[in-house]
C-alpha positions as CSV (number, residue, x, y, z in Angstrom):
1,X,1.0,-16.4,23.6
2,X,0.7,-16.4,27.3
3,X,1.4,-13.5,29.6
4,X,4.1,-13.9,32.2
5,X,2.7,-12.7,35.5
6,X,6.2,-12.9,37.1
7,X,7.5,-9.7,35.6
8,X,10.1,-7.7,37.5
9,X,10.5,-4.0,37.6
10,X,13.9,-3.0,36.2
11,X,15.5,-0.8,38.9
12,X,14.0,2.7,39.0
13,X,12.7,2.5,35.5
14,X,9.1,1.9,34.4
15,X,10.1,-1.2,32.5
16,X,8.4,-4.5,33.5
17,X,10.6,-7.3,32.2
18,X,10.6,-11.0,32.1
19,X,12.9,-12.7,34.8
20,X,14.9,-14.2,31.9
21,X,16.5,-11.6,29.5
22,X,17.0,-13.3,26.2
23,X,20.5,-12.7,24.7
24,X,20.8,-11.9,21.0
25,X,24.5,-12.7,20.8
26,X,24.0,-15.9,18.7
27,X,21.6,-14.3,16.2
28,X,23.3,-14.3,12.8
29,X,26.2,-16.3,14.2
30,X,25.4,-19.7,15.7
31,X,21.7,-19.2,14.9
32,X,20.8,-18.4,11.3
33,X,17.7,-16.5,10.3
34,X,15.3,-19.5,10.6
35,X,16.8,-20.6,14.0
36,X,16.7,-17.0,15.3
37,X,13.0,-16.7,14.4
38,X,12.3,-20.0,16.0
39,X,14.1,-18.9,19.2
40,X,12.2,-15.6,19.3
41,X,8.9,-17.3,18.6
42,X,9.4,-19.8,21.4
43,X,10.5,-17.0,23.9
44,X,7.4,-15.0,23.0
45,X,5.1,-18.1,23.4
46,X,6.6,-18.7,26.8
47,X,5.7,-15.2,28.0
48,X,9.1,-13.5,27.5
49,X,9.4,-9.9,26.6
50,X,13.0,-8.7,27.2
51,X,15.5,-8.8,24.3
52,X,19.2,-7.9,24.6
53,X,21.5,-7.2,21.7
54,X,24.3,-4.9,20.6
55,X,25.5,-3.1,17.5
56,X,28.7,-5.0,17.6
57,X,26.9,-8.5,17.4
58,X,28.4,-10.3,15.5
59,X,31.3,-8.5,14.0
60,X,33.7,-11.3,14.9
61,X,32.2,-13.7,12.4
62,X,34.1,-13.8,9.1
63,X,32.3,-11.7,6.5
64,X,30.2,-9.8,9.1
65,X,30.5,-6.1,10.0
66,X,28.3,-6.0,13.1
67,X,24.6,-5.2,13.4
68,X,23.5,-8.7,12.1
69,X,21.8,-9.5,15.4
70,X,19.9,-6.2,15.5
71,X,18.8,-6.7,11.9
72,X,17.4,-10.1,12.5
73,X,15.5,-9.0,15.6
74,X,14.1,-6.1,13.6
75,X,13.0,-8.3,10.9
76,X,11.3,-10.7,13.4
77,X,9.5,-7.8,15.2
78,X,8.2,-6.5,11.9
79,X,7.1,-9.9,10.6
80,X,5.3,-10.8,13.9
81,X,4.0,-7.2,14.4
82,X,4.7,-7.4,18.1
83,X,7.0,-4.5,18.7
84,X,4.9,-3.0,21.5
85,X,5.0,-6.3,23.4
86,X,8.8,-6.3,23.8
87,X,11.4,-4.4,25.8
88,X,14.4,-4.0,23.4
89,X,17.9,-3.3,24.8
90,X,20.9,-2.7,22.7
91,X,24.4,-1.2,23.2
92,X,27.0,1.1,21.7
93,X,30.7,1.6,22.4
94,X,32.5,-1.6,21.3
95,X,32.7,-0.7,17.7
96,X,29.5,-1.1,15.6
97,X,29.5,-0.8,11.8
98,X,31.6,2.1,10.7
99,X,31.6,3.7,14.2
100,X,34.6,2.4,16.0
101,X,35.1,1.8,19.8
102,X,34.3,4.6,22.1
103,X,31.6,6.8,23.7
104,X,32.1,10.2,22.1
105,X,29.1,12.3,21.3
106,X,29.4,11.5,17.6
107,X,29.8,7.8,18.1
108,X,26.8,7.6,20.4
109,X,24.5,9.7,18.2
110,X,25.5,7.8,15.0
111,X,25.3,4.5,16.8
112,X,21.8,5.1,18.1
113,X,20.5,6.1,14.7
114,X,22.0,3.1,13.1
115,X,20.6,0.7,15.7
116,X,17.1,2.2,15.3
117,X,17.3,1.6,11.6
118,X,18.4,-2.0,11.9
119,X,15.9,-2.8,14.6
120,X,13.1,-1.0,12.7
121,X,11.9,0.8,15.8
122,X,11.3,4.4,16.7
123,X,12.8,4.3,20.2
124,X,15.2,2.0,22.1
125,X,13.8,1.0,25.4
126,X,17.2,0.5,27.1
127,X,20.4,1.8,25.6
128,X,23.7,0.7,27.2
129,X,27.2,2.0,27.0
130,X,28.7,-1.4,26.1
131,X,31.9,-0.7,28.0
132,X,33.6,2.2,29.7
133,X,35.5,4.7,27.6
134,X,38.1,6.3,29.8
135,X,39.5,8.4,26.9
136,X,36.2,10.4,26.6
137,X,35.1,12.7,29.4
138,X,32.1,11.4,31.2
139,X,30.4,14.7,30.8
140,X,30.5,14.3,27.0
141,X,29.3,10.7,27.2
142,X,26.4,11.3,29.5
143,X,25.4,14.5,27.7
144,X,25.2,12.6,24.5
145,X,23.0,9.9,26.1
146,X,20.9,12.6,27.7
147,X,20.3,14.2,24.3
148,X,19.0,10.9,22.9
149,X,16.5,10.6,25.9
150,X,15.3,14.2,25.4
151,X,14.9,13.6,21.7
152,X,12.7,10.5,22.4
153,X,15.1,8.1,20.7
154,X,15.8,6.3,24.0
155,X,13.7,5.6,27.0
156,X,16.3,4.5,29.6
157,X,20.1,4.2,29.9
158,X,22.4,1.5,31.2
159,X,26.0,0.9,31.7
160,X,27.8,-2.3,30.9
161,X,31.2,-3.6,32.0
162,X,31.8,-0.8,34.4
163,X,33.9,-0.9,37.6
164,X,32.4,0.4,40.8
165,X,34.4,3.6,40.8
166,X,33.7,4.5,37.2
167,X,30.0,3.7,37.5
168,X,29.8,5.9,40.6
169,X,31.5,8.7,38.7
170,X,29.1,8.4,35.8
171,X,26.1,8.4,38.1
172,X,27.5,11.5,39.9
173,X,28.2,13.3,36.7
174,X,24.7,12.8,35.5
175,X,23.3,13.9,38.8
176,X,25.5,17.0,39.1
177,X,24.6,18.2,35.6
178,X,20.9,17.3,35.6
179,X,21.4,14.6,32.9
180,X,19.6,11.3,32.3
181,X,21.8,8.7,34.0
182,X,22.3,5.0,34.1
183,X,19.3,3.2,35.6
184,X,20.6,-0.3,34.9
185,X,23.9,-2.1,35.1
186,X,24.8,-5.1,32.9
187,X,27.7,-7.0,34.4
188,X,29.5,-10.3,34.2
189,X,28.1,-12.6,36.9
190,X,27.3,-16.3,37.2
191,X,27.9,-19.2,39.6
192,X,31.5,-19.5,38.5
193,X,32.3,-15.8,38.0
194,X,31.1,-13.9,41.1
195,X,34.0,-11.9,42.3
196,X,33.8,-8.9,40.0
197,X,30.2,-8.0,40.9
198,X,29.8,-9.1,44.5
199,X,31.1,-6.4,46.8
200,X,31.5,-2.8,45.9
201,X,29.7,-2.9,42.5
202,X,26.7,-4.8,43.9
203,X,26.6,-2.4,46.9
204,X,26.6,0.6,44.6
205,X,23.7,-0.8,42.5
206,X,21.7,-1.5,45.7
207,X,22.4,2.0,47.1
208,X,21.5,3.8,43.9
209,X,18.6,1.6,43.0
210,X,19.9,0.3,39.7
211,X,18.4,-2.7,38.0
212,X,21.0,-5.4,37.3
213,X,21.2,-7.7,34.3
214,X,23.9,-10.4,34.4
215,X,25.8,-12.2,31.7
216,X,26.7,-14.9,30.7
217,X,24.3,-16.7,33.0
218,X,25.5,-20.1,31.8
219,X,29.2,-19.2,31.7
220,X,29.4,-19.6,27.9
221,X,27.8,-23.0,28.2
222,X,30.0,-24.4,31.0
223,X,27.1,-24.4,33.5
224,X,25.0,-26.5,31.2
225,X,27.3,-29.4,31.9
226,X,27.6,-30.1,28.1
227,X,31.4,-29.9,28.1
228,X,33.2,-33.0,29.4
229,X,35.4,-31.8,32.3
230,X,38.3,-34.1,31.4
231,X,38.6,-32.9,27.8
232,X,39.2,-29.7,25.9
233,X,36.1,-27.7,25.0
234,X,35.0,-27.8,21.3
235,X,32.6,-25.4,19.6
236,X,32.1,-21.7,18.8
237,X,32.2,-20.7,22.5
238,X,34.8,-23.2,23.5
239,X,37.5,-20.6,24.3
240,X,35.3,-18.9,26.9
241,X,34.2,-22.1,28.4
242,X,37.8,-23.5,28.6
243,X,38.8,-21.1,31.3
244,X,36.3,-22.7,33.7
245,X,37.3,-26.3,32.6
246,X,40.8,-25.4,33.6
247,X,39.6,-24.2,37.1
248,X,39.2,-26.8,39.8
249,X,37.0,-24.5,41.8
250,X,34.7,-24.0,38.8
251,X,34.5,-27.8,38.3
252,X,33.6,-28.2,42.0
253,X,30.8,-25.6,41.6
254,X,29.5,-27.4,38.5
255,X,29.3,-30.7,40.5
256,X,27.2,-28.9,43.1
257,X,24.9,-27.6,40.4
258,X,24.5,-31.1,39.1
259,X,23.7,-32.4,42.5
260,X,20.9,-29.8,43.0
261,X,19.6,-30.6,39.4
262,X,19.4,-34.3,40.2
263,X,17.5,-33.5,43.4
264,X,14.9,-31.5,41.5
265,X,14.8,-33.5,38.3
266,X,16.0,-30.4,36.5
267,X,18.9,-29.7,34.2
268,X,22.2,-27.9,35.3
269,X,21.3,-25.0,33.2
270,X,17.9,-24.6,34.9
271,X,19.6,-24.7,38.3
272,X,22.3,-22.1,37.3
273,X,19.7,-19.7,36.1
274,X,17.3,-20.3,39.0
275,X,20.1,-19.5,41.4
276,X,20.2,-16.0,39.9
277,X,16.4,-15.7,40.2
278,X,16.7,-16.4,43.9
279,X,19.5,-13.8,44.2
280,X,18.5,-10.4,45.5
281,X,21.5,-8.8,43.7
282,X,20.1,-9.7,40.3
283,X,17.1,-8.4,38.4
284,X,17.3,-10.4,35.2
285,X,20.0,-12.8,34.1
286,X,20.8,-12.9,30.4
287,X,20.9,-16.3,28.6
288,X,20.9,-17.1,25.0
289,X,19.6,-20.0,23.0
290,X,20.0,-21.4,19.5
291,X,16.8,-23.5,19.3
292,X,13.2,-23.5,20.5
293,X,14.0,-26.5,22.7
294,X,16.7,-24.6,24.6
295,X,14.3,-21.7,25.1
296,X,11.7,-24.0,26.7
297,X,14.4,-25.4,29.0
298,X,15.6,-22.0,30.0
299,X,12.2,-20.5,30.6
300,X,11.2,-23.5,32.8
301,X,13.9,-22.4,35.2
302,X,11.6,-19.5,36.3
303,X,9.4,-22.0,38.0
304,X,12.2,-23.9,39.7
305,X,12.0,-23.4,43.4
306,X,15.3,-23.8,45.2
307,X,15.2,-24.3,49.0
308,X,17.6,-23.0,51.7
309,X,19.7,-26.1,51.5
310,X,20.1,-25.8,47.8
311,X,21.1,-22.2,48.0
312,X,23.6,-22.9,50.8
313,X,25.2,-25.6,48.7
314,X,25.4,-23.5,45.6
315,X,26.7,-20.4,47.4
316,X,29.7,-22.3,48.8
317,X,33.0,-20.8,47.5
């Protein structure tokens, strides 16, 4: 295994992470146990150290209850005896096994303990609120997270899928009450889904010094160029990709991605991820893979240098 010398500091934390955050969404779904282990082995061999999962992955699969991705990651970490080499991020709040959606004290406490068991680790490096819970007072939510940090079960906290006003409120509540607060934001952002993050949310993260992890970096596969733009998308993620196939602006952006890829002898996926590496608003984009070959392709994007003309073309609306 090589060591990646291009690590990035994640906001104001002490976490040094790989530029590419490997998403665990497919593990136990479109990647079975053997495929999951192959993906994780390839990511490790390429110098990666940053894994992202959630207690709800992959509850939507018939016969699943959630927690399958965490379980497979835990089994892999144990079998490879490499826990200390990885930054493990997981999430609570969207309804893990027997917990339900929400961020009450009880849900967060039980969710954390369950995730620790499935992952087979003693402390979660980065624990996200998977989505905002307006029905629960932020003081309760942030106090619950603070309790986990003080107990040594969690190192750092993050918020996912927050709006700028609610993220600011959560940060202010933590500050006012002397509680551990969100140090990282996970947000939807890629070349064809930029509007929700760019602006107030990005400005807040910059002002408060938050690290930013973005998903889905490849727009559910759309930015790989694998879906014919004149046909309906087919496959497990087809529904998410179809929204972009129905959008002429997204199609135009994909064509610009292809043009840059042709110029550099790269793939569209590599260009889409490299664009995020060159973006000062992003710390680490999240991308997933279902094979070792895909991991190799994604990790090669770290070394893809885009010039000013490339970025100007890709940044066009």
